[in-house]
N, C-alpha and C positions, 0 to 999 in steps of 0.2 A: 947685383944679385937679383935674378929673375926666377919666379917660381909660381906654380899653380897650387891652389888649395882646393882639393877635391871634396873633403869632408871637414866639418868644423863643429866643435862642441864647446860650450862655455857654461860654467856654473858659478854663480855669485850667491853667497849666503842670503836667503830671502829677507832676513830681518835687518840687513844693512841698508840704510837710507842715506846715500851719498850722492851729491850732485854730479851729474855726468854719466851715471849708470842707467838712466831711464830707458835707453834704447835696447839694453840687453835683456834677454828673456830671463824670467825667474821661475825655477822649477825645483821640485823636491828631488833629493838624491834617490836614484833607483839602483838598488843592489839586489834585486830579486833573483838575479842570476847567480849570486854567491850563496853557497850552502849556509843555513842559519847558524850552525856551529862556528863556521869561519867568520861570518859577518859580525857576530857578537864581539870578536876579538879585535876588530878593526878600529883604529882611531878616526877622528873626524878628517884629519889630513889624508889618511889612506882611503877613506870612503869617497871623498870628492875626486881624488885622482883616479880611482878605479871606475867611478861613474863616468867621467869624461872619456877615458881611454876606451871603455866598452862601447861608447856611442859612435866611435869611428868605424865605418864600414871596412872590413878586412883587417881590423887591428889584431885579430887573433893570429895572424901570420906575418905581420909587418915588422921590420926593424923599428926600434923606438929610441928616441932621444928624450930623456926625461930631465927637466931642469927645475930647480927650486933655489931661492936665495937662502932660506933658513932650514929647509927640510922640515921634518916633524919636530919642531922645536919644543912643543909641549911635552912630548915624550922624552926628548933629550934633557930638558930642564928638570923633569921628574927624576931622572937618573942622577943628575948632578945634586939635587936636593938629598937623595938617598945617600950619596957619598958623604955629603957634609954632615949628615946626622948619623953616620956609621951604620945605616941600614943595609941589608943585603940587597944586591941588584938582581932584578929578574932577567934571566937569560933571554926569555921571549921578548921582553920590553927592549933589551939591548939590541937583539937581532932586528927588531922592527923599527929601530931608531936610525939605522944607517941610511945614507942618502939614496941608495939605490933600492931600498926596501919596497917601495910602492911598485916600481916597474918589475922587480923580482917576483912579488906576489902575483901581479897581473900575468906574467909569463907562466907561472906555475898553474894558475887557475885555468889558463887557456892552452897549455902545452905548447907555448910559443917558443921555439928554439932559435928564432932570428936574433941577430946581434942587437944588444941593448947597451945604452950608455947613460950615465947620470952626471949632470953638470951643475956646478955651483960657481957663479961668477958675480957675486954681489948683486947690485940692482940691475946689472946687464945680463943676468942669467939666461933669460929667454932669447935675447939677441945672440948670445954665444951658442945656444942650442940650434938656432936657425942657421947660423954660419956653418957650424959643424955638419948639420944635415945637408945643407947645400953642397958642401965639399964632398960628402959621400955620394950625392946624386951626380955631381959633375965627374967624379972619378969612376962612376958606374959600379960602385959597391952595392948599390940597390937602385931599383927603378922608382920606388916610392918609400917614404919613411914617415912615421908618425912622430910629431913633436908634442910633448905634454909638459905643461908648466903648472905647478901648484904651490901656493903659499897661504899661510894663515896669518891673521893679525897676531902681533907679538904677545906673549904672556905679559901680565901686568908688570913683573919685575924687570922687563927689558924695554918697556915703552919709552923710557928716558933716552934710548938710542934711536928712536924712530926718525926717519928722514923722509917719510912719505905717508900717505893715507894707509891705514891698516885695514885690509879687507880680506876676508876669507874668500878665496877664489881659485878656480882651475880652468885652464884652457887646453884643448887638444885639437890637433889638425893633421890631416894627411897631406904631405908635401911631395911634389914631383916637379920635374922640369917642364917648361912650356913647350908645346908643339906649335908649328907654324899656324897662324891665324887664330890661336886661342886667346881668351882673356887671361891676364896674369897680373901678379903683383911684382913690384920691384922695391928693393930696400937699399938705400945708400946712406953712408955717414955724411953729416954736414956740420958746418960751424954754426953754433947757435948758443945764444946767451939766455938761459931761462930766467924768467922774472917771477915765476910762481913760488909762493912760500912752500917750504917742505911739507907743512901740515895740510896743504891743499893739493899736493902732487899725487896723482894716481900712479900706481906701479905701471911700468912700461908694458907688462903683460896684459893689463886691463886696457890701456890705451890701444894696444895692438888688437885686442879682441873687439873693441868698439869699431875700429876702422875696418876689420875684416867683415864683421856682421853687417855693417851698413854699406860696404863696398864704397867707402869714401874716396873720391878721386885723388886727393892728396892729403896726407896727415903727417905732421911733425911729431915723432915719438921722442920724448926727452925725459931725462932725469936730471939730477943736480950736477952731473958730470959730462954727459955726452948726449948727442941727438942724432936722429936718423930721419930721412924722409921715406915714408911708405906711400907708394903711388899705385893706384889701380888703373890698369890699361884695359879698357873695355873692348879693344880689338877693332 
């Protein structure tokens, strides 16, 4: 799988101090382009997703593949708590808790009518989004597509299920096929036995972001189940 990354944006919560993130930029979220009334209603998950998508040049008209392992779990868990205590559910909260809510809000704010998709595939979610995007490019459904992945650290009641570092983060990039003579990335599955403890394992989306940002010649992206080699071909 070979592709070119034309634009790239990454956001990591500034307060999180985790080894391995030093090379990534730390910035405040910028949502000045969203009307104040709308901005006040957005969750942290929604804010970081909109921030990164907006930073991609041409995102207002591009097709988008959005991925997330857990979606806006803080909002979802709040709804579950309300059910358990027999409280009434907020229709707005429910509408904004669905997996495609972030990309839906982005399309509304920008009048973007291009095809959009939302993917959840466990800790392989961003890989699945990249594969689906590549398939769309190869079949000429679009010439360029934006991939956006967002996840937050698990709410406290779910931390007992954590199998990797918990990091509030988002990554967005514009993807297209490579032309002759261009620099490009390639991504291939490999056999690999990880030895990293789950508590020290960075999400693949962050591993991918670090490799893209630094244009690392070769990086093994891995979780506790699968692995891929990401290679940068300088041309």
